[in-house]
KOLZA-106145 format. One line per 4 residues: number of its first residue (from 0); their letters; for each residue x, z, y of C-alpha. Coordinates in steps of 0.1 Angstrom, whole numbers, always signed. Each point is the difference from the previous one (the first is absolute). Layout:
BEGIN
NUM) a) X/Z/Y | ...
//
This chain:
BEGIN
0) mgfd) -438/+150/+359 | +15/-14/-33 | -17/-21/-26 | -25/+22/-18
4) fdvi) +1/-7/-38 | -23/+29/-7 | -30/-18/+14 | +5/-27/-25
8) qrsw) +3/+24/-28 | -31/+19/+10 | -20/-32/+2 | +14/-17/-31
12) gylf) -31/+6/-22 | -25/-11/+26 | +20/-32/+9 | +2/-12/-36
16) regm) -31/+15/-16 | -23/-12/+28 | +18/-27/+19 | +21/-18/-26
20) tftl) -29/+1/-25 | -22/-17/+25 | +26/-26/+8 | +9/-9/-36
24) tlta) -36/+0/-12 | -10/-23/+29 | +30/-23/-7 | -7/-3/-37
28) lamt) -37/-7/+3 | +4/-24/+30 | +27/-19/-19 | -22/-3/-31
32) ggii) -30/-11/+19 | +21/-23/+23 | +16/-18/-29 | -33/-5/-18
36) fgtl) -18/-12/+32 | +31/-20/+10 | +1/-18/-33 | -36/-10/+5
40) lamm) +8/-12/+35 | +30/-20/-13 | -22/-17/-26 | -25/-9/+27
44) rlsn) +27/-14/+23 | +13/-22/-28 | -36/-12/-8 | -8/-37/+4
48) nriv) -32/+11/+17 | +7/-2/+37 | -26/+25/+10 | +13/+26/-24
52) sgla) +36/-7/+10 | -9/+0/+37 | -18/+34/-2 | +29/+16/-18
56) gayv) +25/-15/+24 | -20/+12/+30 | -1/+35/-14 | +37/+1/-7
60) nlmr) +9/-14/+34 | -23/+24/+18 | +14/+31/-17 | +36/-11/+5
64) sipl) -6/-6/+37 | -14/+35/+9 | +20/+32/+3 | -7/+23/-29
68) vlvi) -7/+30/+23 | -29/-19/+15 | -14/-9/-34 | +2/+37/-9
72) fwff) -20/+9/+31 | -26/-27/-6 | -6/+10/-36 | +0/+37/+7
76) flvp) -28/-4/+26 | -19/-29/-15 | -1/+8/-37 | -24/+29/+4
80) yiga) -25/-23/+18 | +6/-29/-25 | -6/+24/-29 | -32/+13/+17
84) wivr) -12/-36/+4 | +7/-8/-36 | -19/+31/-13 | -25/-2/+28
88) spep) +7/+34/+13 | -11/+10/+35 | +32/+19/+5 | +37/-11/-5
92) ikvg) +12/+10/-34 | +30/+24/-3 | +29/-20/-13 | +29/+23/+8
96) afns) +35/-7/+12 | +15/-7/-34 | -27/-24/-12 | +1/-18/+34
100) alit) +38/-3/-2 | -2/-13/-36 | -25/-27/+9 | +21/-10/+30
104) ftlf) +33/-2/-18 | -15/-18/-31 | -16/-27/+21 | +30/-3/+24
108) eaay) +27/-1/-26 | -20/-24/-21 | +8/-27/+25 | +37/+6/-5
112) ycei) -2/+3/-37 | -20/-32/+0 | +28/-20/+15 | +25/+15/-24
116) mrag) -23/-8/-30 | -6/-35/+13 | +37/-7/+4 | +6/+14/-35
120) iqsi) -27/-22/-16 | +13/-31/+18 | +35/+8/-13 | -12/-7/-36
124) prgq) +5/-37/-10 | -32/-20/+0 | +8/-10/-36 | -9/+35/-11
128) vwsg) -36/-5/+13 | -3/-34/-18 | +13/+16/-32 | -27/+26/+2
132) yalg) -26/-27/+5 | +15/-19/-30 | -5/+30/-22 | -37/+1/+10
136) ltyg) +2/+29/+24 | -23/+2/+30 | +13/+4/+35 | -6/+38/-1
140) qtms) +17/+3/-34 | +29/-21/+11 | +6/+21/+32 | -4/+34/-17
144) qvvl) +19/-8/-33 | +26/-25/+11 | +6/-2/+37 | -5/+36/+13
148) pqaf) +22/+18/-25 | +29/-22/+9 | -7/+0/+37 | -4/+38/+0
152) rnml) +35/+4/-15 | +15/-22/+27 | -17/+17/+29 | +2/+36/-13
156) pvll) +30/+9/+23 | -18/-13/+30 | -32/+18/-9 | +19/+33/-3
160) tqti) +17/-7/+33 | -34/-4/+17 | -11/+32/-17 | +30/+18/+16
164) ilfq) -12/-13/+34 | -35/+12/-9 | +14/+34/-7 | +16/+1/+35
168) dtsl) -31/-14/+17 | -22/+28/-14 | +15/+22/+27 | -23/-18/+25
172) vyvi) -30/+20/-13 | +9/+26/+25 | -22/-19/+25 | -31/+11/-20
176) satd) +14/+36/-4 | +6/-4/-37 | +26/+24/-15 | +26/-22/-16
180) flga) +36/+10/-3 | +8/-8/+36 | -32/+15/+12 | +7/+32/-18
184) aakv) +35/+1/+15 | -15/-6/+35 | -24/+29/-5 | +28/+24/-10
188) anrd) +21/-13/+29 | -27/+7/+26 | -9/+33/-16 | +35/+14/+0
192) yrlv) +14/-20/+30 | +27/-15/-22 | -5/-37/+6 | +37/-10/-5
196) emyt) +3/+17/-34 | -33/-12/-15 | +2/-36/+12 | +37/-2/-11
200) faav) -10/+13/-34 | -29/-25/-3 | +24/-28/+9 | +25/+11/-26
204) vyfv) -27/+2/-27 | -13/-35/+8 | +35/-14/+1 | +9/+15/-34
208) isyg) -31/-12/-17 | +0/-34/+15 | +37/-6/-5 | -1/+13/-36
212) lsml) -29/-23/-8 | +17/-29/+17 | +31/+5/-23 | -23/+0/-30
216) vkrl) -16/-32/+11 | +34/-16/+5 | +10/+9/-35 | -32/-14/-14
220) qdri) +5/-32/+19 | +35/-3/-15 | -14/+5/-35 | -27/-26/+6
224) aivr) +27/-24/+12 | +20/+5/-32 | -31/-6/-21 | -5/-33/+18
//
C-alpha cells in the first residue's frame, strides 16, 4: 500500500476552497480584531488609573494562563446563552462555529497583542510624549499621532510573528467541528481511509505557508533595522 497522491489531487478543490478559505478568513479577521482590542488593552495597562490598569492586567493574565482549546469550548457553548441574555431571548441564539471561533480568537489573541503593543509603546522615548504635550496635543492625540506610529513600526515583525502563530492555532477549531483546512483534511482522510496521505499533506501546507511567512518577517525585520 503505497502513498496515494491521487486522493490529494481529488480533494484539492475542497481542501483549499472550503478549508483554507475558512482558515485564512478567520486568521485575518481575528488578527484585525485582536490588534484593535489589544491596543485598547495596552493603553489601559499603561494608564495611571490603577483600577483601569488592574482590570486590563487581570484580563491579560487570565487569557494567557488558560489553554486556548478550553477557551474555544467555553465560548462555543456560552456565547449562545450570553447572546440570548443580551437580547432577552428565551432560547439560545444561533452563533455558528465560525462566529464563535472568531470571537474566541479575537479575545484570546488580544491578550498577546496587548503585551506586544505595550512593549512597543514603552520602547518609544518618553521625550516623544512630552514633545507632543509641548505642541498642545492631548494624550489621545499624542498616542495616536506621535507614539503609536513609531511603536507600530518597531513591533511590526513581532505582530506578524504572532499572526503566524494565530494561523497555526486556528487548526484547534476542529474541537467544535468547524471545517478549517485541517478539519477538511481530516474529513477526507476518514472518508477515504487515507490518514497518512492527508495529514502529511496538511503538515506540508502548514509548513510551507508558515516558513514562507517567517522568511518574509525576517526580511522585514532586517529592513527596519537598517532604517534605524
